[in-house]
N, C-alpha and C positions, 0 to 999 in steps of 0.2 A: 180831824178830831182823834185824839189818842184813845185807844181802847180802854174802857172802864172809866173814863172821865166824861162827865156831862158837860157839853159845850157851853150851856147857859150858866153854869155854876162858876162864878168869878173867883171863888176860893180854891178852885182846883182840887177838890176833895174826891177820893175814889167813889165810884158808883156804889149803890146799895149792895150789901152782901160781900164787899171786898174789905178785908182787914189787913192793915199793915202793922207789923211788929218789928221793932228795931231792938236787937239784942246786942250786948257787948260781946266782942270777940273773946272767946276763951282760948287761953294759951297754956301749954304744958309748962312744967317747972323749968325745963331747959330753955324754952323760948323766952319765958319770963326773965330768967337770969341773963340771957343775952340782951334783952331789951334794957334791963337795968344797967348792965355794963355799958351799953351804948349811951344811955342817958348820962351816966356818971362821966364818961369820956367827954361828951359834949359840954357838960358843965365845967369840967376841968379845963377844956380848951377855951371856953368862953372866958373863964377867970384868967387864964394865962394870957389871952389876947388883950383883955382889959389892962393887965399889968404891963404888957408889952407896949401898948399904945400910950400908956401913961409914962413910959420910960422907966418903970420900976422892975423890969425883968432883966437881970444881968446875964441871962443865958442866950440873948439874941446875938446871932451871928450877922444877920441882916433882916431888914423889912423892906419889901417893895410895895409902894403905894401906887396902885394903878387907878385909871378912871373907872374901869370895871373889871370884875373877876367873875367868871361864871362857875357855879358849883361843879360842873363837869370837869373842871381843871383837876380836881382831886382824883377823879377816876383815871384821867390820863396819867397823872403822876404816880398812881399806884402801879399801873402797867409799866411805867418807866422804871420804877424801883424793882419790879419783878424781873425785868430784862436786864440788859447791860446799861446801867445808868451813866456810864461814861467816866466814872471815877474808880480806878482800880482798887479792889479790896472792899468796896462798899456794896451792901446788899440790903434789901428790905427785910424788916423783921416783923412788922405789924402795921397795917394800914399805911400811914405816911411816916413811919419811923424807920430808921436805918442804922446800921452798925458797921463799923470798919473792922477788919480782921485784928486790928490792934486793940479793939475794945472801945474806941471812941464812938459815941452815940450822937444822933441828931434826929430832929423831928421837923417835918414840914407842917406848918399851920396855915390853913387857907381860911380867910374870912371874907366870904363873898359880899356880905353886907357892908363891910368896911373897905372892900376892894383891896385887900392886902394879902401878900404871901410872905411868910416869914420862915427863916431857918433858925431853929433853936438847938442848943446843945447843953445837956446837963453835965457833960463830962468836965472833970477838973482840968483847967488849962495847963498845958505843957507845950514845949516846942513841937514834939512829934505829933501830938493830937491836933495842934493848930495847923500843922502842915496838911494833915489828912482832912481836917475840916475845910481848909482853904481849897483843896482839890475838889471836894464834894460840893462846896458852895459855887465854885466856878462851873462845874458840870450842871448843877441845877439852874444857875442863872443863864447858861447857854441854852438849856432846854426851854426855859421861860421866854427867852428872846426869840427862839425859833417859832414858838407858838404865837407870840405877839406880833411877829413880822410875816406870818404866813400869807403870802400874796394871793393865794388861791381862795382865801376866805375873806369876806367883807369885814371891815374893821369892827362893825357892831356885832358880828357873829363870832369874833375871835374869843378864845377862852380867857384871855387877859389882854389889856391894851391900855396905854400905848407902850411901845418898846423903849421909849426914851426914859421911862421910869427905872429901868434896870441899871442905868449908869450910876445913879446915886447908891444903889444897893451894892454894886461892885466896890465902890469907894468905901462904904460902911463895912463890908466884909473884910477888905484889906486892912482897914484901920483897926477893927476889933480883933483880928487874928494876929496882927503884928505888934499890938501893944503888949506890955509885960504881963497884964492881967489875964490874957487869953481871950475872953469874949467881951463884947461891949458892955 
């Protein structure tokens, strides 16, 4: 029997004399602004993902459709961006955004519900920018492949699976960056 709960009371109400009050959490202005920014970012990402899945987003470098993507993949990729992401000149700027020393920008968008990982770039297409995006896309796809093929982790526990999904994304990235328009 839990303390303060009458065992015979099927409604599981607190014992006499116990009062439970639920109050909304108060946040200061700085915390409130940070929460508002996070909400706005999520709404923008959701809208961008909807356009992307509908084929209406012309900034897509690639989209990988996995069987499953775990939300923790975002955390792993944040650390990947903070360290050496494997593409020379690229570095993380904010969450899953990155920028090359040439000014080329790219964003990784992870949608665990849709089981997709996308690379988007708002940069105007040019030969040099496309070369840098291609290097970054290759490094990101290599990282996703190593996560998807990690033999020490059971398939159901991998952050993304299956690794075969990456092959079509490599083809998409190559096609979108080699076309005259820049991105797909």
